[in-house]
C-alpha positions as CSV (number, residue, x, y, z in Angstrom):
1,M,-3.3,-19.7,16.3
2,K,-3.5,-17.2,19.1
3,M,-6.8,-15.8,20.1
4,V,-6.6,-12.1,19.8
5,P,-9.1,-9.9,21.7
6,V,-11.6,-8.4,19.2
7,G,-11.4,-5.1,21.0
8,K,-7.7,-4.8,20.6
9,T,-7.8,-5.9,16.9
10,S,-10.5,-3.4,16.1
11,S,-8.7,-0.7,18.0
12,E,-5.4,-1.3,16.2
13,R,-7.2,-1.5,12.8
14,W,-9.1,1.7,13.5
15,K,-5.8,3.4,14.6
16,A,-4.1,2.3,11.4
17,T,-6.9,3.6,9.3
18,G,-6.8,6.9,11.2
19,V,-3.1,7.2,10.6
20,I,-3.5,6.5,6.9
21,A,-6.3,9.1,6.7
22,L,-4.1,11.7,8.4
23,A,-1.2,11.0,6.1
24,E,-3.4,11.4,3.0
25,H,-4.9,14.5,4.4
26,N,-1.5,16.0,5.1
27,L,-0.3,15.1,1.6
28,K,-3.2,17.1,0.0
């Protein structure tokens, strides 16, 4: 298993969540 930087993982996860939130907001 590769060791992934926590900062990068958190950043990507936060970004993905933000994109989903924006998509849902735009759909409404």
